[in-house]
C-alpha positions in Angstrom: 39.5 286.7 39.9 38.2 287.7 36.6 35.8 284.8 35.4 37.5 284.1 32.2 40.5 283.6 33.7 39.0 281.2 36.0 37.5 279.1 33.4 40.9 279.2 31.4 42.7 277.7 34.5 39.9 275.0 34.9 40.4 273.9 31.3 44.0 273.8 31.5 43.6 271.6 35.2 41.0 269.5 33.0 43.3 268.8 30.1 46.4 268.2 31.9 44.8 265.3 34.2 43.3 263.9 31.4 46.4 263.8 29.4 48.0 261.8 32.8 45.6 259.8 32.8 45.3 258.5 29.5 49.2 258.0 29.4 48.8 255.8 32.3 45.8 253.8 31.2 47.8 253.3 27.9 50.9 252.0 29.9 48.3 249.4 31.8 46.8 248.4 28.5 50.1 248.0 26.6 51.4 245.9 29.6 48.4 243.5 29.9 48.8 242.8 26.0 52.5 242.0 26.6 50.9 238.5 27.7 50.4 235.6 25.3 47.2 235.1 23.4 44.5 233.1 24.9 40.8 232.3 23.9 38.7 233.0 26.7 35.5 230.6 26.1 31.9 232.3 26.9 29.0 233.3 24.9 28.1 237.1 24.8 24.8 236.9 26.9 26.6 234.4 29.5 29.6 237.4 29.8 26.8 240.3 29.9 24.8 238.3 33.1 28.2 237.4 34.8 29.4 241.3 34.3 26.0 242.6 35.6 26.0 240.2 38.6 29.5 240.0 39.5 31.0 243.8 38.7 27.5 245.9 38.7 25.6 244.0 40.8 28.5 243.5 43.6 26.8 239.8 43.8 29.7 238.3 45.3 30.6 240.6 48.0 27.5 240.4 49.8 28.6 236.9 50.5 30.3 238.6 53.9 27.1 240.9 54.3 28.9 243.9 56.6 31.6 244.8 54.6 29.5 243.7 51.8 27.0 246.7 52.8 29.4 249.4 53.2 31.1 248.5 49.8 27.9 248.8 48.1 27.4 252.3 49.9 30.9 253.1 48.6 30.2 252.2 45.2 26.9 253.8 44.7 27.9 257.2 45.8 30.9 256.9 43.6 28.8 256.4 40.7 26.3 258.3 41.3 27.9 261.4 42.9 29.7 261.8 39.7 27.0 263.1 38.2 27.0 266.1 40.2 31.0 266.4 39.1 29.7 266.5 35.9 27.8 269.6 36.8 31.0 270.7 38.3 32.9 270.3 34.9 30.2 272.3 32.9 30.1 275.2 35.6 33.7 275.7 35.4 34.1 275.4 31.8 31.0 277.6 30.9 31.7 279.5 34.1 27.9 279.1 35.2 27.0 278.1 38.7 24.5 274.7 39.3 24.1 274.8 35.7 21.5 271.7 35.9 19.0 273.5 38.3 16.9 274.0 35.2 15.3 270.9 36.0 13.8 272.4 39.1 12.3 270.0 41.3 14.2 266.9 39.9 17.7 268.9 40.4 16.1 269.4 44.3 16.0 265.8 44.9 19.1 264.8 43.3 21.3 267.1 45.2 19.6 265.7 48.3 20.0 262.3 47.2 23.4 262.9 46.5 23.9 264.6 50.2 22.4 261.6 51.4 25.2 259.5 49.6 28.0 261.5 50.7 26.9 260.9 54.5 26.7 257.1 53.6 30.0 257.3 51.7 31.6 259.0 54.9 30.4 256.4 57.5 31.3 253.4 54.9 35.1 255.1 54.8 35.1 255.4 58.6 34.0 251.7 59.2 36.4 250.2 56.6 39.2 252.2 58.5 38.0 251.2 61.8 38.0 247.3 60.3 41.8 247.8 59.3 43.2 249.6 62.1 41.5 249.5 65.1 39.4 246.1 64.8 42.5 244.9 62.8 41.1 242.0 61.1 43.3 239.4 60.3 42.7 239.0 56.3 44.1 242.9 56.6 47.0 242.4 58.3 49.0 240.2 56.3 52.6 240.5 55.7 52.3 241.3 52.0 50.1 244.4 53.0 52.7 245.8 54.8 54.1 249.3 53.8 52.9 250.8 50.6 49.5 248.6 50.4 48.7 249.8 53.8 49.2 253.3 53.1 47.3 253.1 49.6 44.3 251.7 51.6 44.3 254.5 53.9 45.0 257.3 51.7 42.2 256.6 49.4 40.0 256.3 52.5 40.8 259.5 54.0 40.9 261.4 50.6 37.3 260.1 50.1 36.1 261.1 53.6 37.8 264.5 52.8 36.2 264.9 49.5 32.6 264.3 50.8 33.4 267.0 53.4 34.3 269.5 51.1 31.1 268.5 48.9 28.9 269.4 52.2 30.8 272.5 53.3 30.5 273.7 49.6 26.6 272.9 49.7 26.5 274.6 53.2 28.2 277.8 52.3 25.9 277.8 49.1 22.9 277.1 51.1 23.7 280.2 53.3 24.3 282.7 50.5 21.1 281.3 48.8 19.1 282.5 51.7 21.0 286.0 51.5 19.7 286.4 48.1 23.2 287.0 46.7 22.8 287.7 42.7 25.2 284.7 42.0 23.5 282.0 43.8 20.0 281.7 42.7 17.6 279.1 44.9 18.7 275.6 43.7 18.5 272.1 45.2 17.6 270.5 48.7 20.4 270.0 51.6 19.1 267.4 54.0 22.7 266.8 55.1 24.7 270.0 54.7 22.0 272.0 56.6 23.2 270.6 59.7 26.4 272.4 59.4 24.9 275.9 58.5 25.2 276.9 62.1 29.0 276.8 62.0 29.1 279.5 59.3 25.7 281.6 60.4 27.7 284.6 61.6 30.2 284.6 58.8 30.3 287.5 56.2 29.2 287.0 52.6 32.6 287.5 51.5 33.9 284.9 53.7 30.9 282.3 52.7 32.0 283.1 48.9 35.7 282.5 49.7 34.3 279.2 51.7 32.0 277.9 48.7 34.5 278.8 46.1 37.6 277.3 48.2 35.7 274.2 48.8 34.4 274.1 44.9 38.0 274.2 43.8 39.4 271.9 46.5 36.5 269.3 45.7 37.1 269.3 41.9 41.2 269.2 42.2 40.7 266.4 44.4 38.7 264.6 42.3 41.0 265.2 39.5 44.1 264.3 41.7 42.3 261.2 42.6 41.7 260.1 39.0 45.0 260.0 38.0 46.1 258.3 41.5 43.2 255.4 41.2 45.4 253.7 38.2 48.7 253.4 40.5 46.3 251.9 43.2 44.3 248.3 44.2 41.3 250.7 43.7 41.7 250.7 39.8 39.4 247.9 40.2 36.7 250.5 40.1 37.6 250.1 36.0 39.1 246.8 35.8 36.3 244.8 37.3 34.2 244.9 34.3 36.2 243.8 31.8 37.9 241.4 34.1 34.0 239.9 35.0 33.2 240.2 31.2 36.3 237.6 30.1 35.3 235.2 33.0 36.1 232.2 31.3 32.7 230.1 30.7 34.3 226.6 31.5 34.5 224.8 35.5 37.2 225.9 37.6 40.4 223.5 37.6 40.3 222.6 34.2 43.3 222.3 32.6 44.0 223.0 28.9 45.7 219.8 26.6 49.3 221.1 25.8 49.0 220.4 21.9 52.6 221.4 21.8 53.6 218.4 24.2 51.0 216.1 22.5 52.9 216.6 18.8 56.6 216.4 20.0 55.1 213.0 21.9 53.5 211.6 18.6 56.8 212.5 16.6 58.9 211.0 18.8 56.9 207.8 19.0 56.6 207.6 15.3 60.0 209.3 13.7 58.0 208.8 10.1 55.0 210.3 11.2 54.4 213.7 9.2 54.9 217.4 10.9 51.8 219.2 10.9 51.7 222.0 8.4 52.9 225.3 9.8 53.9 223.4 12.9 56.8 225.4 15.2 58.3 223.3 18.0 57.4 225.3 21.1 60.1 227.5 22.6 59.9 227.1 26.0 56.8 225.4 28.7 55.1 227.5 31.4 55.6 231.1 32.9 58.9 232.0 33.5 57.9 235.8 33.4 55.1 237.8 33.0 55.2 237.9 29.5 54.8 234.0 29.6 51.2 234.5 31.2 48.3 235.0 29.0 46.5 238.8 28.8 43.9 237.5 31.2 46.2 236.5 33.6 47.9 240.1 33.4 44.5 241.8 33.5 43.7 239.7 36.5 47.0 241.1 38.3 45.4 244.8 37.5 42.2 244.1 38.8 43.4 242.8 42.4 41.5 244.7 45.3 43.9 243.1 47.6 40.9 242.8 50.0 42.2 238.9 50.9 39.1 237.1 50.4 41.2 234.4 48.6 43.7 234.3 51.1 41.2 233.9 54.1 39.7 230.9 51.9 42.9 229.2 50.9 43.4 225.8 52.8 47.3 226.3 52.5 47.5 229.7 54.1 45.0 228.4 56.7 46.9 225.2 57.9 50.2 228.1 57.9 51.7 227.7 54.8 54.0 230.4 53.0 51.2 230.4 50.1 48.9 233.4 49.9 47.2 233.8 46.6 46.7 237.7 47.0 50.2 237.9 47.4 50.6 235.9 44.2 48.4 238.8 42.4 50.1 241.5 44.0 53.7 240.1 43.1 52.4 239.7 39.5 51.3 243.1 39.0 54.8 244.4 40.6 56.6 242.4 38.6 54.4 243.4 35.2 54.8 247.0 36.5 58.8 246.7 36.4 59.0 244.7 33.3 56.9 247.6 31.6 59.0 250.1 33.1 62.3 248.5 31.9 60.7 248.4 28.0 59.9 251.9 28.2 63.6 253.0 29.5 65.0 250.6 27.2 66.6 248.2 30.1 66.5 244.7 31.4 67.2 242.8 34.7 68.0 239.9 35.7 64.6 239.3 37.8 61.6 237.2 36.5 58.4 236.1 37.7 60.1 233.4 39.9 62.0 236.3 41.9 58.7 237.5 43.4 57.0 234.3 44.1 59.0 231.4 45.9 58.9 227.8 44.8 57.8 226.8 48.5 54.6 229.1 47.7 53.8 227.5 44.3 54.1 223.9 45.6 51.8 224.3 48.9 48.5 225.1 46.6 46.4 222.4 46.6 44.5 223.9 43.5 41.5 223.7 45.3 40.3 226.7 43.5 38.9 228.5 46.8 40.4 231.5 46.1 39.1 231.7 42.8 35.7 230.7 44.4 35.7 233.4 47.2 37.4 236.3 44.8 34.6 238.8 44.5 35.7 240.0 40.8 36.3 236.5 39.4 40.1 236.7 39.7 41.8 233.1 39.4 45.7 232.7 41.0 45.5 229.1 40.8 45.7 229.6 36.7 49.2 231.8 37.2 50.4 229.1 40.1 49.9 226.1 37.7 51.7 227.8 34.8 54.8 229.0 37.0 55.0 225.3 38.1 54.8 223.9 34.8 58.2 225.8 34.3 59.7 224.7 37.4 58.7 221.1 36.3 59.5 221.0 32.3 62.3 223.8 32.3 64.1 223.6 35.1 63.3 219.8 36.1 62.8 221.4 39.9 59.7 219.7 41.0 59.5 218.3 44.6 61.4 214.9 45.3 58.0 213.3 45.9 56.8 214.5 42.8 59.7 213.6 40.6 59.6 210.1 42.0 55.9 210.1 41.0 57.0 211.2 37.4 59.8 208.8 37.3 57.1 205.8 38.1 54.7 207.2 35.4 57.5 207.2 32.9 59.1 203.6 33.4 56.0 202.0 34.7 53.1 203.4 33.2 51.6 204.3 36.9 52.3 206.5 40.1 53.8 203.4 42.0 57.1 202.0 41.5 56.1 198.6 40.3 56.7 196.5 37.3 53.4 196.7 35.1 54.0 192.8 34.9 53.7 192.9 38.6 50.4 194.6 39.5 48.0 191.6 39.9 50.1 190.1 42.2 48.0 191.5 45.1 45.4 189.4 43.7 47.1 185.9 43.4 45.8 183.3 46.3 42.5 185.0 46.6 
């Protein structure tokens, strides 16, 4: 194939891939902004420290050392090996080979380090596959993971294994061609891992080695571009979303509830009909969250950031005691409904579903609001906030609270206390003492 045709095909492939990626990102961004406005407290220095510690530094991952260690290997490999991908992009567009090799010894060390990382990623992916499908860890076998979530997890690990293998095979063929002083393959790079693969191809002809090297090169870059466009559809989108999500972590104690100013205003106006209505005040159109657009944009960002790791569910006391609630399922269901709602908007259609079609009242009322899930999440997602807003809708819009809670609310309304005793009788217990 003439070089200019190869460059043209590469440029076309790259352009189409970027176009599809940007289209998907815009869809996700639009969906997140469907949420209501929310003021997330936090100063810039605190946000930067939080993002650096949690997202960049993987600070909460290492609470579970085995998973944390291997996740760091994959994370480091993903970030640093992309430097070599940058060289592939330059080579593909410019028609060069190992364009960064002018850096000499620095380049040799870098290629050798990338190979070590590639091996580390391979090992980590095998370990994660074994944990999921051989050891079958409980938190990776929950009902909400059946079907597509399990296939997604397996696909991404297998793809990473295949891509790293292609990279090492490309380097092995390149190394052999360099040893034979082929004009197009000048000496560049250090190959501590792919060096062990060279005996497999030692007897191959030069033409066969070139086909292997070029085939692995194209396979690797095409695989990366396909991977780029698959990630925004999968749970692995957290690779990107973990940074803005941790940046917008609220700088307030977990478990705090904001005062509903609209309710306070309505009560004041009811108690004092002569009181003036605040300027610009609009009566609330509803309370709580019926559907995804009633949640805040931060809640929706949380949903798109969820890694489906299950640490939240494994820490949830309600789930541990056999209740139906799974905080991971709450986040997955929120994302699924948001995807569906966004697709309906684009298609100009509506449906009869809402977020409560995905998350049952039994799940919502099982939550103890202990915030163990929010504390356990490695990227600062807060399922409790979504649960409480959905509860508010059930209570304030549907009057659908459990009978025990309805009794307490009635007592508070009539007696000013949770108990069914008249305020006049509260001191009776002390009589005769």
